[in-house]
N, C-alpha and C positions, 0 to 999 in steps of 0.2 A: 553698269559697273565700269571701272576705270581700266583702260588698257594704255600703258604709257602715260601720256599727259592728257588724254582725252576720255570723256565719258561716252560709253557706247550702250546702245540697246542692240539686240540681235537682228532687228529689222527696222527699217525706217524709210521715209520717202525723201528722195533727193530734192535739191533746190528747185527743180522744174515743176514740182508739185505732182508729178505723175510717175516718174521712174522709181522703182523700189530697189533698195539696197540691202544686202545681207552680209553677214560674216560667213565665209565659206568654211564650214567646220571640217570638211575633208582635208583641209590644209593644216589644221592644228594637230599637234602642238608645235610643229616645226616652223610653220610660216603663218603670219597673220595676214589674211587676204580678204578683201571685200569685193563683192561682185554686184553687178546691176542686173535687175530683171525688168524687161521691157514688154514681154508678151506672156500670154497664158501658158505657152509651151515652156518658157523660161521658168515660170513658177512651178509648173508640174515637174519639170526635170529637177529643180532644186530640192523638192520634197522627195521624189523617187530616188535620187542619187545621194540623198542624205547630206546635201550641202547645208540644209537646215534639218534639225531633228529635235526630238522632244515633243511630247503631245501638245502642249500649249503653243509652241512656236509653229508646229505644223498647221494648227488651226488658223493662226494669224497669217501665215504665208498663204494659205488657201483663200482667206478673205481678200488679201491683196491680189491674188491670182484672178479673182472675180473682177476686181477693179481694172486690171490690165486687159482682161478679155473684153470688157465693155467699151473701151475707148473708141474703137472704130465702128462698133455695132452693139447697141444696147437693147436689142430686141429680146423678146421672150425666148426665142430659139437659141440665141447666143448665150443667154443666161443659163439655160438648161444644158447646153453643150459644155460650158465652163464647169458647171457643177459635176457633171458626169466625168469629165476629164480629170478633175482634181480628186474626186472621190476614189478613182481607180488607182491613185498613186501608191497608197499604203493602206492596208486593210484593218490594222489593229487599233490604232489610236482613235478613240471616239471623238476627240476634240475636232478632228477633221470634218466629220459629218455634222457635228454641232455647229461649227462656224459656217459651213456651206448652207445648212438649213436656215440659220439665222439670217444670212445675207439674202437668200431667196425670199424669205418671208417679209423682209423689210423692203426689198426692191421691186417685187412683182406688182404691188399695188400702185407704184409710181409710173408716170409717163416715161417712156424711154429717154426723153431729153433731160429728165431730172436724175437719171439713175447713176451716171458716172460720179457726179459730185457727192451724191448720197452714199455711194459705195465707198469712196475714199474716206468720207466722214465716219461711217460705221466701222471700217477696218481700223481707223485710228482709235476709235472708242474701245474696240476689242483689245487693242494693245495696251491702252491706258488702264483699262479695267484689270487686265492680267497683271500689270505691275502692282496695282493696289492689292489684288488678291494674293500675289506671291509674298508681298511684304507682310500681310496679315497672317499667312501661313507661317512665315518665319517667326513672327512674334509668339504665336501659340507653340510652335515647336521649340523655341528657345527656352520656354518655361520648363519643358521636359528636361532639357539639357541642364538647366540651372538646378532642377530638383535632383538630378543624378549627381551633380557636383556637391550639393548639400548632403546627400546621402553618404558621400565619401568623406564628409568632414570639411569640405571646401579646402582641401589641401592638394591632392593630386589632380592632374588634368582629367577631364572627362574623355574617355576613349570611345569614340563613335565609329561604327562600321557602316559604310554605304556601298551601293552597287550601281554600276553604270554611271550616268551623269544626270543628276536632277538639280543642276545649278542654273545660273542665269543663262547659260548657253542653250538650255532646254526650254526656256520660257522667253519672255521679252526682257526681263530684268529680275534680279534676286534669285529666282528659282523656286523649288518646292522643298525637297529634303535639305539641300544646301542653304536655302534661305534661313533655316533654323540655325545652322552653323554660323552663318555670317552675322545674324542678329546677336547670337550669344557671344561670339568672339568680339564684336564691336562693343558689347556691354561689359567686357572685361572678364568673361568666364573663360578659363583656360580649356581649350578644346584641342584634342588631337584626333585626326581622322584616319582610320584604316581605309585605304582606297583599293577596292578590288579592281584588278586590271580590266575585267569584263571582256573576255574573249567572246566572239571572234574579232570585233572591231576595235577593241581596246579603248572604249569610250571612257572608262574609268582612268586608266593610266594616261591617256592622251588628253582628255578634256577636263575631268574632275581635278586631276592633279595640277593641270595648267591653271584652272580657275583659283584653286586654293592657294597655290604659290603666289599668284598676283595679289591676292587679298591678305597674304601674310599669315595664313592659317597653317599651323604645323600638321604635317600629314606624312604617311608612309604608304607607298604602293606595295600591294601584296598580290600573289597569284590567287586566282579565284578559289582554289581549293584550300587556302590557308585559314579561312574564316573560322571553321569549326575548331581547329587547333587553338586559335587565339581565344575563342570562347571557353574552351575547356580549361585554359590556363588563367581565366579570370581577367583577361586583357581587353575585354569589350564590355562597356557599361550599357550600351543600347545600340540598336540598329535603326536607321531611318533610310528608307528608299523612296523613290518616286513611283509613279504608275502611269501607264498609257490608257488603261480602262479599268474602272472599278465597278462591279455589278451592284445592283440594288440591295443585295444581301451581304455585300462586303468582300466578295472574292476579288483578288487583285491580280491584274495582268501587268507584268513588267518585264524588263530585259531578261533574257534567258539566264538562268542561274539564281534568280531571286528566290525561287521556291526552295532550293537547297540551303540558302542562308537562313530562311525562315525555319526550316526543319532543325538546323543546328542550333538556332537561337532557342527554339522551344525545348530542345533536349537539355540545354544548359541554363534555362531560366533567365535568358537575356531578353529584355523587352524588345519587341519588333514592331516598329511603327511605319506607317506609310503616309506620305504627305501628298496631297492632291487638291486641285481646284475643283469647283463644282462642275466645270466643263468636262472633267474626266470621269464623271459618274454616268453610267449607262443605266438609266431607270427602266429601260425596256427589258433588261436581262437579269436573271437571277443566278443561274449556274455558269460560272466562268469557265470551268473546265470543259464543259460540253458546248458552250455557246460562243466563246470569244474566238474569232478567226485568228489563227496564229500564222503570221507572215513567215514564209520561207524564202530566203534570199540566195543570191549567187554563191555557190560553193567556194568560189575563189576567195571569198572573205575568210574562209576557214583554212584553205590550203596555202595562203600567202599572208605575210605580214609586211607592213610598210614602216620604214624608219629612216633615220639619218645615218648615212655611212660615215666612216672616219674622215673622208675627204669633204664632208659637208653636203654631199648630194643626197637627195631623197630617193630611195630605191625600194622596190618590192621584192621580197625574197620568198621563194617557195619553201615550205617547212614539211611537206608530206611527200612520200614517194610518188613518182610518176605512175599513173594507173590506179592509185587508191581513190575510191569514191569518197565524197564528203557530203554531209548534210548540214544545212545552215538554218536552224530554227531560231527565229529572232526573239521570241518571247516565251515565257511560261506563266502559269497561273498558280498563285498562292491562295489556298482556301482560306476563307475568313477565320476559321478556327485557329490558324497559326498567327493571326495578326492581333497584336496587343491593342492597337487603336489606330484610327484614321485622323490625321491632322489636316483640317480644312481651314479655309479662311474664316469660318464661323466658330471654330473651336475644335476640340478633340472629342471623338466619340468612339464607342465600340464599333467593331467591324461587323455590322449587322444591319438589316433593314430598319429595325427599331432605332438603332443608334443614328443612322443617317437621317431618318425622319425626325429625330429630336432636334437636329440642326436645320433641316429643310422640311418643315411641316407642310409647306405649300405643295410638296410633291406627293402627299398622301393620296393613295389610290391611283396614281399615275401609271398607266399601263403602256404608254408610248414613249418614244424617244424625246429628248429635250428639244424644245424649240426656242425658248427665250431664257436668258440668263437670270437666275434668281438674284435677289438683292444681296448686298454685302453687309447685312446686319451682323454685328459682332455678338455672338452667343457662345457660351462655353458649355461643354458637356463632359 
């Protein structure tokens, strides 16, 4: 996507062919800063500290983390160390494990001397594939937005509600949920987005609003608890969110607060869709509530907020009393029964095992985690 007069992806290789560069998302929306990753530790810290975030981007960064780890030592032992180091950074997004398993499966059969070049080539393929997948998700999702516009007589704008950030900053380019918005907007469908602020890190207010503003998409930031009110008043036509892990039966794990939006949508008859690439499906898991590990982060993300002061400085401000305990659960799980449909690169399907298998029949009977990415055949459901 475009920032200023330059096209950016969220991660890329510098001119030396080895250094990896990222957009530091902890600096947004107040500053646009890029940083260089030169070691395995740099990549692990970028994921852990959320300089990069979003399930697909976490996976891609992990793939490049393997590349960086092997530059001076491409042995099996180093490859295993890199995998374990990166896998430990964040527990919830399944794309992280998928990317690391994919890299290991492709590199282990090779002689150490051939691994570095092969690693960089595969990491680049993962990024390119993600861009194509995100664009396809956007096209399928845009049809749902266009249908909502037609249902309203193609007069008033479509009011869409989203949660957290599932745009290009969460992927390599385009995004998942926001890809649908961008494709629809670019095709001339009038879209207005209600942007949940998404406490505690404000990734909606800070990242989603930043993205939409630069793309020229009308949007309004709201507090997280306002969504139900808007749905009751008929001001939301549909909801689309992203996901960090979707189980084989269609349970959806996403940023904390998503479950409450789905409950409100169900109560008010508002369609609730989730957009995801195949790499976010955990075929080894059925029950998301019982089985998905929920990351608990530093309570300081709850007790403080970061913003720009009147003098232009970036400051952190405490919002809770001294001595008050805080808990910081990063994700929640929305049961499949509350999800209208899953928007994938292959089409839209019901949130169920049968629905997913209608798009990914090659996964039938699969009882283990993903190892290789399925093809990107375009099927509708």
